[in-house]
N, CA, C, O and CB atoms as a CASP TS submission, in Angstrom:
PFRMAT TS
TARGET T0000
AUTHOR 0000-0000-0000
METHOD Language model
MODEL 1
PARENT N/A
ATOM      1  N   MET     1     239.318 178.659 121.279  1.00  0.00           N
ATOM      2  CA  MET     1     239.625 180.028 121.152  1.00  0.00           C
ATOM      3  C   MET     1     241.169 180.216 121.021  1.00  0.00           C
ATOM      4  O   MET     1     241.841 180.094 122.046  1.00  0.00           O
ATOM      5  CB  MET     1     239.054 180.796 122.349  1.00  0.00           C
ATOM      6  N   GLY     2     241.665 180.448 120.061  1.00  0.00           N
ATOM      7  CA  GLY     2     243.040 180.800 119.910  1.00  0.00           C
ATOM      8  C   GLY     2     243.637 181.206 118.582  1.00  0.00           C
ATOM      9  O   GLY     2     243.009 181.109 117.528  1.00  0.00           O
ATOM     10  N   ASP     3     244.835 181.651 118.668  1.00  0.00           N
ATOM     11  CA  ASP     3     245.346 182.181 117.376  1.00  0.00           C
ATOM     12  C   ASP     3     246.643 181.364 117.188  1.00  0.00           C
ATOM     13  O   ASP     3     247.719 181.813 117.582  1.00  0.00           O
ATOM     14  CB  ASP     3     245.609 183.844 117.386  1.00  0.00           C
ATOM     15  N   ASN     4     246.541 180.223 116.614  1.00  0.00           N
ATOM     16  CA  ASN     4     247.594 179.202 116.428  1.00  0.00           C
ATOM     17  C   ASN     4     248.794 179.815 115.599  1.00  0.00           C
ATOM     18  O   ASN     4     249.959 179.507 115.852  1.00  0.00           O
ATOM     19  CB  ASN     4     246.983 177.912 115.679  1.00  0.00           C
ATOM     20  N   LEU     5     248.458 180.667 114.634  1.00  0.00           N
ATOM     21  CA  LEU     5     249.542 181.170 113.963  1.00  0.00           C
ATOM     22  C   LEU     5     250.557 182.110 114.554  1.00  0.00           C
ATOM     23  O   LEU     5     251.711 182.232 114.144  1.00  0.00           O
ATOM     24  CB  LEU     5     249.068 181.719 112.965  1.00  0.00           C
ATOM     25  N   LYS     6     249.983 182.803 115.620  1.00  0.00           N
ATOM     26  CA  LYS     6     250.846 183.661 116.457  1.00  0.00           C
ATOM     27  C   LYS     6     251.246 182.945 117.812  1.00  0.00           C
ATOM     28  O   LYS     6     252.046 183.475 118.583  1.00  0.00           O
ATOM     29  CB  LYS     6     250.093 185.022 116.760  1.00  0.00           C
ATOM     30  N   GLY     7     250.629 181.663 118.084  1.00  0.00           N
ATOM     31  CA  GLY     7     250.960 180.855 119.186  1.00  0.00           C
ATOM     32  C   GLY     7     250.111 181.361 120.418  1.00  0.00           C
ATOM     33  O   GLY     7     250.414 180.963 121.543  1.00  0.00           O
ATOM     34  N   ALA     8     249.158 182.146 120.249  1.00  0.00           N
ATOM     35  CA  ALA     8     248.189 182.836 121.284  1.00  0.00           C
ATOM     36  C   ALA     8     247.137 181.849 121.602  1.00  0.00           C
ATOM     37  O   ALA     8     246.609 181.156 120.732  1.00  0.00           O
ATOM     38  CB  ALA     8     247.485 184.218 120.719  1.00  0.00           C
ATOM     39  N   GLN     9     246.834 181.789 122.867  1.00  0.00           N
ATOM     40  CA  GLN     9     245.649 180.985 123.355  1.00  0.00           C
ATOM     41  C   GLN     9     244.771 181.841 124.202  1.00  0.00           C
ATOM     42  O   GLN     9     245.251 182.397 125.190  1.00  0.00           O
ATOM     43  CB  GLN     9     246.093 179.732 124.177  1.00  0.00           C
ATOM     44  N   THR    10     243.481 181.989 123.875  1.00  0.00           N
ATOM     45  CA  THR    10     242.738 182.767 124.827  1.00  0.00           C
ATOM     46  C   THR    10     241.766 181.768 125.625  1.00  0.00           C
ATOM     47  O   THR    10     241.285 180.757 125.114  1.00  0.00           O
ATOM     48  CB  THR    10     241.926 183.941 124.064  1.00  0.00           C
ATOM     49  N   PHE    11     241.552 182.164 126.879  1.00  0.00           N
ATOM     50  CA  PHE    11     240.637 181.383 127.716  1.00  0.00           C
ATOM     51  C   PHE    11     239.843 182.492 128.571  1.00  0.00           C
ATOM     52  O   PHE    11     240.237 183.648 128.732  1.00  0.00           O
ATOM     53  CB  PHE    11     241.478 180.270 128.683  1.00  0.00           C
ATOM     54  N   GLU    12     238.581 181.906 129.123  1.00  0.00           N
ATOM     55  CA  GLU    12     237.849 182.802 129.856  1.00  0.00           C
ATOM     56  C   GLU    12     237.716 182.290 131.394  1.00  0.00           C
ATOM     57  O   GLU    12     237.658 181.119 131.768  1.00  0.00           O
ATOM     58  CB  GLU    12     236.484 182.988 129.153  1.00  0.00           C
ATOM     59  N   VAL    13     237.685 183.379 132.129  1.00  0.00           N
ATOM     60  CA  VAL    13     237.499 183.062 133.612  1.00  0.00           C
ATOM     61  C   VAL    13     236.681 184.205 134.202  1.00  0.00           C
ATOM     62  O   VAL    13     237.001 185.393 134.217  1.00  0.00           O
ATOM     63  CB  VAL    13     238.931 182.906 134.410  1.00  0.00           C
ATOM     64  N   ASP    14     235.505 183.614 134.715  1.00  0.00           N
ATOM     65  CA  ASP    14     234.563 184.526 135.349  1.00  0.00           C
ATOM     66  C   ASP    14     234.188 185.828 134.246  1.00  0.00           C
ATOM     67  O   ASP    14     234.181 187.024 134.536  1.00  0.00           O
ATOM     68  CB  ASP    14     235.297 185.084 136.820  1.00  0.00           C
ATOM     69  N   GLY    15     233.933 185.317 133.130  1.00  0.00           N
ATOM     70  CA  GLY    15     233.409 186.324 132.120  1.00  0.00           C
ATOM     71  C   GLY    15     234.558 187.285 131.612  1.00  0.00           C
ATOM     72  O   GLY    15     234.254 188.233 130.888  1.00  0.00           O
ATOM     73  N   LYS    16     235.768 187.078 131.949  1.00  0.00           N
ATOM     74  CA  LYS    16     236.752 187.946 131.436  1.00  0.00           C
ATOM     75  C   LYS    16     237.668 187.047 130.462  1.00  0.00           C
ATOM     76  O   LYS    16     238.030 185.935 130.847  1.00  0.00           O
ATOM     77  CB  LYS    16     237.578 188.641 132.650  1.00  0.00           C
ATOM     78  N   VAL    17     237.999 187.490 129.328  1.00  0.00           N
ATOM     79  CA  VAL    17     238.740 186.828 128.378  1.00  0.00           C
ATOM     80  C   VAL    17     240.379 187.185 128.538  1.00  0.00           C
ATOM     81  O   VAL    17     240.794 188.344 128.550  1.00  0.00           O
ATOM     82  CB  VAL    17     238.139 187.236 126.966  1.00  0.00           C
ATOM     83  N   TRP    18     241.095 186.202 128.638  1.00  0.00           N
ATOM     84  CA  TRP    18     242.551 186.406 128.853  1.00  0.00           C
ATOM     85  C   TRP    18     243.370 185.778 127.572  1.00  0.00           C
ATOM     86  O   TRP    18     242.907 184.841 126.921  1.00  0.00           O
ATOM     87  CB  TRP    18     243.009 185.673 130.297  1.00  0.00           C
ATOM     88  N   THR    19     244.462 186.309 127.320  1.00  0.00           N
ATOM     89  CA  THR    19     245.210 185.709 126.323  1.00  0.00           C
ATOM     90  C   THR    19     246.667 185.364 126.824  1.00  0.00           C
ATOM     91  O   THR    19     247.388 186.147 127.442  1.00  0.00           O
ATOM     92  CB  THR    19     245.223 186.620 125.126  1.00  0.00           C
ATOM     93  N   LEU    20     246.956 184.212 126.502  1.00  0.00           N
ATOM     94  CA  LEU    20     248.221 183.448 126.901  1.00  0.00           C
ATOM     95  C   LEU    20     249.154 183.444 125.679  1.00  0.00           C
ATOM     96  O   LEU    20     248.832 182.812 124.673  1.00  0.00           O
ATOM     97  CB  LEU    20     247.890 181.897 127.376  1.00  0.00           C
ATOM     98  N   VAL    21     250.277 184.119 125.745  1.00  0.00           N
ATOM     99  CA  VAL    21     251.102 184.081 124.574  1.00  0.00           C
ATOM    100  C   VAL    21     252.544 184.260 125.076  1.00  0.00           C
ATOM    101  O   VAL    21     252.766 185.137 125.911  1.00  0.00           O
ATOM    102  CB  VAL    21     250.680 185.189 123.521  1.00  0.00           C
ATOM    103  N   PHE    22     253.604 183.428 124.587  1.00  0.00           N
ATOM    104  CA  PHE    22     254.870 183.446 124.975  1.00  0.00           C
ATOM    105  C   PHE    22     255.760 184.046 123.997  1.00  0.00           C
ATOM    106  O   PHE    22     256.074 183.333 123.044  1.00  0.00           O
ATOM    107  CB  PHE    22     255.255 182.210 125.291  1.00  0.00           C
ATOM    108  N   THR    23     256.279 185.368 124.062  1.00  0.00           N
ATOM    109  CA  THR    23     257.159 185.994 123.131  1.00  0.00           C
ATOM    110  C   THR    23     258.718 185.578 123.545  1.00  0.00           C
ATOM    111  O   THR    23     258.916 184.915 124.563  1.00  0.00           O
ATOM    112  CB  THR    23     256.890 187.633 123.160  1.00  0.00           C
ATOM    113  N   ILE    24     259.674 185.958 122.796  1.00  0.00           N
ATOM    114  CA  ILE    24     260.962 185.804 123.065  1.00  0.00           C
ATOM    115  C   ILE    24     261.150 186.616 124.432  1.00  0.00           C
ATOM    116  O   ILE    24     261.738 186.057 125.358  1.00  0.00           O
ATOM    117  CB  ILE    24     261.841 186.274 121.852  1.00  0.00           C
ATOM    118  N   ASN    25     260.733 187.744 124.563  1.00  0.00           N
ATOM    119  CA  ASN    25     260.961 188.472 125.858  1.00  0.00           C
ATOM    120  C   ASN    25     260.443 187.808 127.100  1.00  0.00           C
ATOM    121  O   ASN    25     261.104 187.737 128.137  1.00  0.00           O
ATOM    122  CB  ASN    25     260.342 189.800 125.791  1.00  0.00           C
ATOM    123  N   SER    26     259.056 187.254 126.929  1.00  0.00           N
ATOM    124  CA  SER    26     258.507 186.713 128.045  1.00  0.00           C
ATOM    125  C   SER    26     259.144 185.496 128.417  1.00  0.00           C
ATOM    126  O   SER    26     259.198 185.219 129.615  1.00  0.00           O
ATOM    127  CB  SER    26     257.176 186.530 127.887  1.00  0.00           C
ATOM    128  N   LEU    27     259.732 184.577 127.403  1.00  0.00           N
ATOM    129  CA  LEU    27     260.406 183.402 127.606  1.00  0.00           C
ATOM    130  C   LEU    27     261.823 183.585 128.380  1.00  0.00           C
ATOM    131  O   LEU    27     262.213 182.787 129.232  1.00  0.00           O
ATOM    132  CB  LEU    27     260.575 182.773 126.262  1.00  0.00           C
ATOM    133  N   ILE    28     262.509 184.685 127.991  1.00  0.00           N
ATOM    134  CA  ILE    28     263.745 185.104 128.673  1.00  0.00           C
ATOM    135  C   ILE    28     263.421 185.541 130.058  1.00  0.00           C
ATOM    136  O   ILE    28     264.213 185.238 130.950  1.00  0.00           O
ATOM    137  CB  ILE    28     264.458 186.231 127.917  1.00  0.00           C
ATOM    138  N   ASP    29     262.399 186.188 130.327  1.00  0.00           N
ATOM    139  CA  ASP    29     261.970 186.603 131.830  1.00  0.00           C
ATOM    140  C   ASP    29     261.766 185.317 132.629  1.00  0.00           C
ATOM    141  O   ASP    29     262.236 185.119 133.749  1.00  0.00           O
ATOM    142  CB  ASP    29     260.516 187.514 131.881  1.00  0.00           C
ATOM    143  N   LEU    30     261.027 184.481 131.942  1.00  0.00           N
ATOM    144  CA  LEU    30     260.542 183.176 132.593  1.00  0.00           C
ATOM    145  C   LEU    30     261.828 182.268 132.911  1.00  0.00           C
ATOM    146  O   LEU    30     261.835 181.539 133.903  1.00  0.00           O
ATOM    147  CB  LEU    30     259.468 182.348 131.555  1.00  0.00           C
ATOM    148  N   GLU    31     262.806 182.335 132.117  1.00  0.00           N
ATOM    149  CA  GLU    31     264.057 181.546 132.126  1.00  0.00           C
ATOM    150  C   GLU    31     264.824 182.209 133.422  1.00  0.00           C
ATOM    151  O   GLU    31     265.428 181.499 134.227  1.00  0.00           O
ATOM    152  CB  GLU    31     264.952 181.681 130.594  1.00  0.00           C
ATOM    153  N   GLU    32     264.753 183.435 133.527  1.00  0.00           N
ATOM    154  CA  GLU    32     265.489 184.158 134.509  1.00  0.00           C
ATOM    155  C   GLU    32     264.828 183.931 135.897  1.00  0.00           C
ATOM    156  O   GLU    32     265.506 183.776 136.913  1.00  0.00           O
ATOM    157  CB  GLU    32     265.549 185.664 134.136  1.00  0.00           C
ATOM    158  N   GLU    33     263.363 183.919 135.886  1.00  0.00           N
ATOM    159  CA  GLU    33     262.679 183.853 137.130  1.00  0.00           C
ATOM    160  C   GLU    33     262.720 182.532 137.699  1.00  0.00           C
ATOM    161  O   GLU    33     262.623 182.342 138.912  1.00  0.00           O
ATOM    162  CB  GLU    33     261.333 184.273 137.000  1.00  0.00           C
ATOM    163  N   LEU    34     262.879 181.496 136.740  1.00  0.00           N
ATOM    164  CA  LEU    34     262.920 180.088 137.321  1.00  0.00           C
ATOM    165  C   LEU    34     264.251 179.436 137.280  1.00  0.00           C
ATOM    166  O   LEU    34     264.413 178.279 137.667  1.00  0.00           O
ATOM    167  CB  LEU    34     261.969 179.190 136.595  1.00  0.00           C
ATOM    168  N   ASP    35     265.263 180.226 136.780  1.00  0.00           N
ATOM    169  CA  ASP    35     266.660 179.653 136.651  1.00  0.00           C
ATOM    170  C   ASP    35     266.724 178.409 136.012  1.00  0.00           C
ATOM    171  O   ASP    35     267.508 177.527 136.361  1.00  0.00           O
ATOM    172  CB  ASP    35     267.298 179.483 137.914  1.00  0.00           C
ATOM    173  N   LEU    36     265.741 178.285 134.869  1.00  0.00           N
ATOM    174  CA  LEU    36     266.017 177.056 134.038  1.00  0.00           C
ATOM    175  C   LEU    36     265.934 177.571 132.509  1.00  0.00           C
ATOM    176  O   LEU    36     265.454 178.664 132.211  1.00  0.00           O
ATOM    177  CB  LEU    36     264.874 175.793 134.370  1.00  0.00           C
ATOM    178  N   GLY    37     266.415 176.727 131.655  1.00  0.00           N
ATOM    179  CA  GLY    37     266.337 176.887 130.140  1.00  0.00           C
ATOM    180  C   GLY    37     264.925 176.609 129.737  1.00  0.00           C
ATOM    181  O   GLY    37     264.095 176.074 130.472  1.00  0.00           O
ATOM    182  N   VAL    38     264.736 176.978 128.625  1.00  0.00           N
ATOM    183  CA  VAL    38     263.413 176.854 128.012  1.00  0.00           C
ATOM    184  C   VAL    38     263.099 175.370 127.886  1.00  0.00           C
ATOM    185  O   VAL    38     262.008 174.942 128.261  1.00  0.00           O
ATOM    186  CB  VAL    38     263.352 177.572 126.612  1.00  0.00           C
ATOM    187  N   ALA    39     263.954 174.642 127.408  1.00  0.00           N
ATOM    188  CA  ALA    39     263.858 173.108 127.360  1.00  0.00           C
ATOM    189  C   ALA    39     263.547 172.429 128.668  1.00  0.00           C
ATOM    190  O   ALA    39     262.767 171.479 128.740  1.00  0.00           O
ATOM    191  CB  ALA    39     265.160 172.522 126.865  1.00  0.00           C
ATOM    192  N   GLU    40     264.205 172.966 129.740  1.00  0.00           N
ATOM    193  CA  GLU    40     263.956 172.375 131.002  1.00  0.00           C
ATOM    194  C   GLU    40     262.493 172.783 131.495  1.00  0.00           C
ATOM    195  O   GLU    40     261.831 172.023 132.202  1.00  0.00           O
ATOM    196  CB  GLU    40     265.076 172.823 132.014  1.00  0.00           C
ATOM    197  N   ILE    41     262.087 173.883 131.127  1.00  0.00           N
ATOM    198  CA  ILE    41     260.750 174.360 131.496  1.00  0.00           C
ATOM    199  C   ILE    41     259.720 173.623 130.778  1.00  0.00           C
ATOM    200  O   ILE    41     258.673 173.357 131.368  1.00  0.00           O
ATOM    201  CB  ILE    41     260.588 175.809 131.233  1.00  0.00           C
ATOM    202  N   GLY    42     259.902 173.260 129.556  1.00  0.00           N
ATOM    203  CA  GLY    42     258.999 172.455 128.802  1.00  0.00           C
ATOM    204  C   GLY    42     258.819 171.045 129.342  1.00  0.00           C
ATOM    205  O   GLY    42     257.748 170.445 129.435  1.00  0.00           O
ATOM    206  N   ALA    43     260.137 170.563 129.716  1.00  0.00           N
ATOM    207  CA  ALA    43     260.207 169.145 130.320  1.00  0.00           C
ATOM    208  C   ALA    43     259.387 169.184 131.640  1.00  0.00           C
ATOM    209  O   ALA    43     258.477 168.374 131.819  1.00  0.00           O
ATOM    210  CB  ALA    43     261.795 168.661 130.624  1.00  0.00           C
ATOM    211  N   SER    44     259.690 170.067 132.509  1.00  0.00           N
ATOM    212  CA  SER    44     258.875 170.199 133.713  1.00  0.00           C
ATOM    213  C   SER    44     257.332 170.270 133.556  1.00  0.00           C
ATOM    214  O   SER    44     256.566 169.612 134.260  1.00  0.00           O
ATOM    215  CB  SER    44     259.309 171.392 134.397  1.00  0.00           C
ATOM    216  N   LEU    45     256.938 171.122 132.578  1.00  0.00           N
ATOM    217  CA  LEU    45     255.413 171.028 132.269  1.00  0.00           C
ATOM    218  C   LEU    45     254.915 169.787 131.840  1.00  0.00           C
ATOM    219  O   LEU    45     253.765 169.469 132.143  1.00  0.00           O
ATOM    220  CB  LEU    45     255.016 171.937 131.250  1.00  0.00           C
ATOM    221  N   ALA    46     255.727 168.944 131.085  1.00  0.00           N
ATOM    222  CA  ALA    46     255.216 167.613 130.481  1.00  0.00           C
ATOM    223  C   ALA    46     255.285 166.540 131.578  1.00  0.00           C
ATOM    224  O   ALA    46     254.580 165.545 131.409  1.00  0.00           O
ATOM    225  CB  ALA    46     256.116 167.136 129.172  1.00  0.00           C
ATOM    226  N   ARG    47     256.031 166.616 132.657  1.00  0.00           N
ATOM    227  CA  ARG    47     256.146 165.654 133.726  1.00  0.00           C
ATOM    228  C   ARG    47     255.288 166.121 134.810  1.00  0.00           C
ATOM    229  O   ARG    47     254.995 165.260 135.640  1.00  0.00           O
ATOM    230  CB  ARG    47     257.574 165.463 134.196  1.00  0.00           C
ATOM    231  N   GLY    48     254.826 167.281 134.985  1.00  0.00           N
ATOM    232  CA  GLY    48     254.163 167.821 136.213  1.00  0.00           C
ATOM    233  C   GLY    48     254.978 168.646 137.120  1.00  0.00           C
ATOM    234  O   GLY    48     256.167 168.384 137.305  1.00  0.00           O
ATOM    235  N   MET    49     254.435 169.550 137.642  1.00  0.00           N
ATOM    236  CA  MET    49     255.266 170.536 138.403  1.00  0.00           C
ATOM    237  C   MET    49     254.478 171.010 139.581  1.00  0.00           C
ATOM    238  O   MET    49     253.290 170.716 139.713  1.00  0.00           O
ATOM    239  CB  MET    49     255.699 171.760 137.517  1.00  0.00           C
ATOM    240  N   ARG    50     255.183 171.791 140.494  1.00  0.00           N
ATOM    241  CA  ARG    50     254.432 172.539 141.606  1.00  0.00           C
ATOM    242  C   ARG    50     253.602 173.619 141.048  1.00  0.00           C
ATOM    243  O   ARG    50     253.887 174.139 139.969  1.00  0.00           O
ATOM    244  CB  ARG    50     255.396 173.163 142.651  1.00  0.00           C
ATOM    245  N   LEU    51     252.612 173.961 141.733  1.00  0.00           N
ATOM    246  CA  LEU    51     251.775 175.053 141.459  1.00  0.00           C
ATOM    247  C   LEU    51     252.476 176.409 141.337  1.00  0.00           C
ATOM    248  O   LEU    51     252.085 177.267 140.545  1.00  0.00           O
ATOM    249  CB  LEU    51     250.781 175.111 142.476  1.00  0.00           C
ATOM    250  N   ARG    52     253.616 176.583 142.219  1.00  0.00           N
ATOM    251  CA  ARG    52     254.229 177.841 142.148  1.00  0.00           C
ATOM    252  C   ARG    52     254.870 178.107 140.629  1.00  0.00           C
ATOM    253  O   ARG    52     254.858 179.154 139.982  1.00  0.00           O
ATOM    254  CB  ARG    52     255.333 177.895 143.305  1.00  0.00           C
ATOM    255  N   PHE    53     255.417 176.844 140.285  1.00  0.00           N
ATOM    256  CA  PHE    53     256.062 176.798 138.914  1.00  0.00           C
ATOM    257  C   PHE    53     254.964 177.168 137.754  1.00  0.00           C
ATOM    258  O   PHE    53     255.116 178.021 136.879  1.00  0.00           O
ATOM    259  CB  PHE    53     256.695 175.258 138.651  1.00  0.00           C
ATOM    260  N   LEU    54     253.966 176.433 137.930  1.00  0.00           N
ATOM    261  CA  LEU    54     252.863 176.685 136.987  1.00  0.00           C
ATOM    262  C   LEU    54     252.228 178.210 136.986  1.00  0.00           C
ATOM    263  O   LEU    54     251.754 178.745 135.984  1.00  0.00           O
ATOM    264  CB  LEU    54     251.741 175.656 137.340  1.00  0.00           C
ATOM    265  N   ARG    55     252.304 178.781 138.231  1.00  0.00           N
ATOM    266  CA  ARG    55     251.889 180.107 138.296  1.00  0.00           C
ATOM    267  C   ARG    55     252.845 181.047 137.598  1.00  0.00           C
ATOM    268  O   ARG    55     252.430 181.941 136.860  1.00  0.00           O
ATOM    269  CB  ARG    55     251.710 180.485 139.675  1.00  0.00           C
ATOM    270  N   SER    56     254.075 180.849 137.826  1.00  0.00           N
ATOM    271  CA  SER    56     255.208 181.560 136.988  1.00  0.00           C
ATOM    272  C   SER    56     255.036 181.399 135.532  1.00  0.00           C
ATOM    273  O   SER    56     255.228 182.396 134.836  1.00  0.00           O
ATOM    274  CB  SER    56     256.629 181.005 137.335  1.00  0.00           C
ATOM    275  N   VAL    57     254.721 180.355 135.004  1.00  0.00           N
ATOM    276  CA  VAL    57     254.516 180.097 133.756  1.00  0.00           C
ATOM    277  C   VAL    57     253.278 181.006 133.013  1.00  0.00           C
ATOM    278  O   VAL    57     253.365 181.662 131.975  1.00  0.00           O
ATOM    279  CB  VAL    57     254.297 178.648 133.744  1.00  0.00           C
ATOM    280  N   PHE    58     252.217 180.837 133.809  1.00  0.00           N
ATOM    281  CA  PHE    58     251.122 181.668 133.397  1.00  0.00           C
ATOM    282  C   PHE    58     251.254 183.180 133.544  1.00  0.00           C
ATOM    283  O   PHE    58     250.687 183.990 132.810  1.00  0.00           O
ATOM    284  CB  PHE    58     249.994 181.260 134.113  1.00  0.00           C
ATOM    285  N   LYS    59     252.076 183.488 134.584  1.00  0.00           N
ATOM    286  CA  LYS    59     252.328 184.985 134.673  1.00  0.00           C
ATOM    287  C   LYS    59     253.318 185.416 133.492  1.00  0.00           C
ATOM    288  O   LYS    59     253.153 186.519 132.971  1.00  0.00           O
ATOM    289  CB  LYS    59     252.987 185.378 136.163  1.00  0.00           C
ATOM    290  N   GLY    60     254.188 184.700 133.126  1.00  0.00           N
ATOM    291  CA  GLY    60     254.973 184.975 131.925  1.00  0.00           C
ATOM    292  C   GLY    60     254.263 184.964 130.629  1.00  0.00           C
ATOM    293  O   GLY    60     254.600 185.780 129.771  1.00  0.00           O
ATOM    294  N   GLY    61     253.258 184.072 130.390  1.00  0.00           N
ATOM    295  CA  GLY    61     252.476 184.167 129.178  1.00  0.00           C
ATOM    296  C   GLY    61     251.545 185.314 129.129  1.00  0.00           C
ATOM    297  O   GLY    61     251.282 185.894 128.076  1.00  0.00           O
ATOM    298  N   LEU    62     250.993 185.671 130.409  1.00  0.00           N
ATOM    299  CA  LEU    62     250.032 186.832 130.427  1.00  0.00           C
ATOM    300  C   LEU    62     250.602 188.341 130.466  1.00  0.00           C
ATOM    301  O   LEU    62     249.902 189.353 130.418  1.00  0.00           O
ATOM    302  CB  LEU    62     249.167 186.648 131.648  1.00  0.00           C
ATOM    303  N   ALA    63     252.060 188.296 130.566  1.00  0.00           N
ATOM    304  CA  ALA    63     252.654 189.559 130.793  1.00  0.00           C
ATOM    305  C   ALA    63     252.638 190.457 129.574  1.00  0.00           C
ATOM    306  O   ALA    63     252.666 191.676 129.748  1.00  0.00           O
ATOM    307  CB  ALA    63     254.016 189.372 131.259  1.00  0.00           C
ATOM    308  N   GLU    64     252.594 189.932 128.318  1.00  0.00           N
ATOM    309  CA  GLU    64     252.753 190.593 127.087  1.00  0.00           C
ATOM    310  C   GLU    64     251.449 191.299 126.671  1.00  0.00           C
ATOM    311  O   GLU    64     251.474 192.284 125.933  1.00  0.00           O
ATOM    312  CB  GLU    64     253.202 189.612 126.045  1.00  0.00           C
ATOM    313  N   ARG    65     250.280 190.763 127.171  1.00  0.00           N
ATOM    314  CA  ARG    65     249.003 191.355 126.792  1.00  0.00           C
ATOM    315  C   ARG    65     248.198 191.639 127.975  1.00  0.00           C
ATOM    316  O   ARG    65     248.339 190.860 128.918  1.00  0.00           O
ATOM    317  CB  ARG    65     248.242 190.478 125.871  1.00  0.00           C
ATOM    318  N   PRO    66     247.355 192.639 128.106  1.00  0.00           N
ATOM    319  CA  PRO    66     246.475 192.924 129.375  1.00  0.00           C
ATOM    320  C   PRO    66     245.319 191.965 129.264  1.00  0.00           C
ATOM    321  O   PRO    66     244.443 191.951 130.130  1.00  0.00           O
ATOM    322  CB  PRO    66     245.910 194.517 129.471  1.00  0.00           C
TER
END
């Protein structure tokens, strides 16, 4: 379930469908919240990270769509 052309990915939790998408604005907000650049965020995701970090990434991706 996704929209690869727009970079959106949908997923379902407890019967509710959510959309995860990262826009320029959401990435800027994420950089500010984590005090890391986008490349550093990507590297952290690739090597493993703390749950707090992952929560911030999901929050950033969900911020653009209800």
